[in-house]
C-alpha positions, 0 to 999 in steps of 0.5 A: 762443698756439695757437688751434685755428680749429675750436675757437675757432669753437665756442667763439664760438657756445657764447655766442650759439646762442640768437640761432638758432631752429633751435638753440633749437627743437632743445632742446625736447621734441618727438616727430616721429622717434618711432619711434626705431629707431636709439636703441633698436636694439642696439650690439656693444662689444668683444663684449658687445651693449647692448640699446640705444644710451643710456648713462647718464653718470657722474653722482657717486655721492659721499657715496652710500656707506657711509664705507668706500666700500662702495656701499649701499642708497642707491647701489645703489637709484640705479642700479637706478632707471635700471637700470628706466628702460630704459638699456641701459649704465650707468657709475658715477660717479668710483671713484679707485683710487689713495688710497696715492699721490693725498692728495687722495682721503682724508680724516680717520680714512681715510675717502673721499667716494667709493665704493672698489673699492680697499679690500679684499674688504669692498667687493666685495659692495655690487659685486656686489649692484649688477651684480647687481641692475641686470643683472635689468632688461637693463642692463649696468654699467661701473665709471668708474676714476680714477687720481685727482684730482692738481691738482683735488683738495682741497688740505685734505690739506696741513692735515689730514696735512701732505701735498702734492697731487701731479699729473704737473709742479708744477702750481698746485691748482686750489682754491687756485692758491697751493697747490702740486701736486707732481710725482709719482715715475715708481715712483708712476706706474706704481704707477697703473697697477698699481692701475687695472688691479687695479681693472679685474680687481676690476671683472670679477670682480665681475661689472661688464661694463667699464672706463671710464677718466677720463681727461678734465676734468684729472683726475690720468689727464689732467694725465698725458697732456696736455702742458698739464699733464704739462711733465716732460722727462726719465724714462718718461713724459714722452711723454704718450702713454706712462702712457695707452697702458701703463695700457691694456696692463696691463688687458689683460693682467689681464682678457683680450681681451674685457672692454670698456674705455671712455675719457673723454677731451676733443678739446681743453682748449680753454683757449687758445680760452676765455681768450686772452691772459687767461690770462698773468696767471693761474693757467693761465699753465703750460697754454696748450700743451695737445694739439692736436685732431690729437694727441687723435686719435693718442692715441686711434688709439694707445689703440685699438691698446693695447685700448680699445673706445669714446670718448666725446668733447667739451671743457674741463677744470676751468679752463673747467667749463661745458664738461665740465659744460655748464650751462643756458647751453650749446646742445643737441647742443654737442659733437655736431660733436666726436663726428662728428670723431672717428668720421670719423677711425677711419673715414677712417684705417681703425680697427678694435678688437681685437673687428675692429669699428668704434670706437664713439664716444658723442655727449654733451652737452645730448641731453636731447631724444629727436628730437635723440638719435635725429637724431644716430644717423641722421646718424651724428655718434654711435654712442651717446648719452649722459644724464647729468642727463636721467636723474636728472631721469627715470630712466624717459627710455628707456620714455617715449621708446620708447613715445612718451610724450615729453610725460610726461619730466620735463625737465633744467633744466640747473640743476647745483643738485642734481646738481653744487652739492649735493656741491660744498656738502657734501651728495650728488648730488640733481635740482631736478625729481626730488625722489626722485633719491638717496631711492629707497631711502626714496621708493617709486616709487609714494606710499602711498595716504592712509589717510585722504583729506582736502580740500587747498587749494594756494595757489600755482601754482609749482612747489612748489605743483604738485609738493605739489597732483599728489603730494597728489591722487595720493594719494587726497586732495580737493586744490584749487590757486589760482593768483591768475595766469592761468597755473601756473608762478610765476616760471619764467614769466618765467624762460623768456624768455631765449634760453639758457633753452630747458630751463627752458621746457620744465619749465614745459610739463612743469609744465602738462601734469603739472598736466592730468593730474592733473585727468583722473585724479586729479580734481585741481581748478584755480583759475586767475586765483583768489585764495585768500581766507579766505573762499574757504577756508572756505566750502572746509571744507578740513582742511589749507591749503598755502601756496607764496606765492612770493617779493616782490622786494627794494625798493631805498627810496634816495634819488632812486628815485621820480624814476628810470627804474628796473624790477624785474628780473621785470617787464622779462623780463616786458616788455622794451619797458619798455626800449625807449628806453633803451641805458645799462641799470645791473643792481642785483645781481649773483645769478643773474638780475641776470646772466641779465637782464644778458646777455639785454639784451646780446646779444639786444636790444643794450643796453649794461648794466652789473652791480654786486654788493655781494659780493667774487663774483658769483653766489655759491653758483650752481653753478660751471659756470653761474657760469663760462658767464655770466662768460665770455660776459658778458666777451666781451659787454663786460658791465661787472661792478663787484663791492664796489660799493654802491649809494647813490642813485638819479638820473634820468640814473643810479646813483650807488655808492660802489665799492672800488677796491682791488687787493685786489679779485677780478677780477669775471669770474674763472671759472678757479678756484671760489668756495670753500665758506664752511665752508672757509678759504683761509689764503692768500688775500690779505686785502680792503682798503678803498679806497672811492670814490664814483662815478657811473655814467649810465644811461637805466634801471635794473633791480633785481635785489636778490634775492627776499624769503620771502612769508610774510605769508599763511601766518602770517594764515593761520596766525592766521585758521584756529588748528585746522588744520595751515597748512603753508608750503612753497617760496619763501615759506619759503625761496626762491629754487631750483627744487631746494627748491621740489620737495622741499619740494613732494613731502616735505609731500605723502607724509606727509599 
C-alpha cells in the first residue's frame, strides 16, 4: 500500500495535537496581533480586487431555496448577512448543474433540495438579487458549481426512478455500499463539461463575480479527476487530468480571460494514511491508488495553464469525512501546512495565472481565531483565509475582528449539529450558537423592544438560560438570572475539560463575557450561588418564570452498584483524580460523552479503556464528521469498543455484560460509511442476528455515561405553585443534550415575551 510520509505524519498529529499546549493556545480567541493588517489588505484575483482576504466557505444553502431551485428570501438574507458582516468574498454552497446526467440529484416531482442555476430563466432573478444585495455591502460572490455527487449521492434514485447513480468507474455508493454506481460514458462526461461551462456563463450573466469549482471531497468532479475513483483504461477520459483541464478550457471559451475561476481540491485523499491495511476488507478496497501529493500539484499546475486563478486546498473525502469537515477534535489551522506546500510549489515552479500574477492559495480549516488567521498570512502560509462555520456562528466576525472586538465574536464550537447534521437529518443549515443563522429573514438583527416590560426570572445559567436572559434584558425586560453554582455555563463547564474541546472553552468564555456585558448595558441581574426557591421567586414579584434547569444523570440501579467503584462521567471530568488509582476503566455508554471521556482517559491519562454500548452504533445521531474522527482515533488509541453489549451487573473488580457475538454485528470502528437517518430504509443491509454471550470485563473503575434526562421536576412544581404566572421550560430540562436546542429555545422564547 502506498502511503506518503508527510500525510501519515499529519494524520497522526490530528489525533494528539491537544497534548501540546502551544497548539491548544492557537485555538483560543485572542487579539494580540490586532490591528490585522494582512487580513484586511486587498488582494487581486485575476483582474478582480477583493477588499480583504477573508472568504466565506461554501457553507450549505441546502433546502434554503424554492423547490424549483430559485434562491428565495431565506437564502438571500443568509448570504447578505455575511456580506454585511464584512467578508471580502462569499462562495455559495454546492450548486449541481448536471441534473440531466447525475440521477442522484433530482427527487420525485423533478424537485431538488439544491439551489439551481441550470433549470431555466425562472431561477435567474434570484441569483441577480443575491449578487446585487451582497455587492451593496462590498462583498464579491462566486458560484460554487458542481459536476454532481456521483457515488456520494443519494441512492434512493434507484427506488424512486429505477436509475442507478453514476461515477467515473464502477464504484460503491457511499451511503449504501451494496448499491453500485455505474460508469458514465464519455458522451455523458462531455455533457458535464458543457453544463459547467454554461453554468459559468449564466453566473457571469447574473452578475456573480466568479465561478468556484468543487473538485474535492470525492464528489463527481473529483471522481473523474482522481485515479482512486477513475480507473478507466480506455477512452477520452482515461487520463484523470483530461476532464478538469477540458472543463477549465471550456469555461474560458464561454466567459473570457477575465472571469475569475477558483478550484477546490484536496492535495491527497489521505485514505491510505487514515485506514492503512483496514481498507482491504471494506468498500474502500478499490480506492488505494489515489493522487499523490506530487500528482495533485502537477494537476494544479495544468489547471492554472488552462485558466484557474485561485485554489483552496486541504485533505480527505467523504470516506474520512472529518478531514474536509474538521470537527471540534481537529487542531486549529489544521491544513495550513497543506496550503503552504501548494504555495511554495507555485513559487518554486514560477507559475503565474493567466493574468500574470501569482496564484493565490486560500488557507482553510479551523481558522476562527483572528490571531491565528493573521499569523498564517504574515508567515506566508497562505494568501487568503477561508471561514465557514465561524461566519455562521457570527456573521459579523470580520467587522468585529477589524475593530479589535475579538471578545465579542461568537465562537464556533465545532459541533456541526446545526450547520451539517440538520440538513443530513432533513432540515437546512443552522448554527448551534447563533439562533438567527438561516433565519435572518424572520429574526431581525436587533430584537424588537418589549411592548410591555416585565419582571422575568430565569433559572439556570447554561446556554439556554444565558441566551434567554440576555435576549430578554436586551429587549427592555427586567431580568434576574439564578444559577445555583458559582459560575455560569452549566454542563459545558465539564465539557471543556478534554484537550480536544478548545472551541467549547472559547464559547464558555463568550457566554460569561456576554452575560457580564448585559449586566452593564441592560441591567441583567446575575444571582450566582443562589437556588431559586419558591419563597425567593414569590418575593421577587415576577411576571414570568423561565426554567432552564438542565439535565440529570441517568442512574443504572443494577445489582452490585453500591459496592462498585463507579462514577458519573460529569464527575470524572470535573475531578479526574477520582480515577487516579485506577488503570483499567470501563465506560458504560457509547454516546458522544462516553466516547469523548474514553478518549480523554486514554490519551491524556494513559488509561486502558473499554466502552460498551447497547446500540449497533457508537455515537448514533452525532454528526458523521465528529463521529468518524473519534472512532478513528479511539481505534488508534487501542480503546476497545463493544457494541450490541448490555450491562447486566456491577462487581467490585469489573462488570458483567451480555454481548451479541454474531458476525452480523457491525464493526464498531466503522467510519467510512455513515449511519443512515432512521426514516431511510436500506433493504440491502444485512439483518442483525442474535448470538448473546455473557462476559466479564475486568475494571478498576467504571464511568457511567448512559446519558441524561430532562430535569423537569422544577418546572412542574413551579407550574403548580404559580398557577397564574406563565412558566416556561427550555433547554436541557425540556429536551436534553444539544447546545443547538438550548440556544434556539432560549432565543425564540425571549423575543416573543
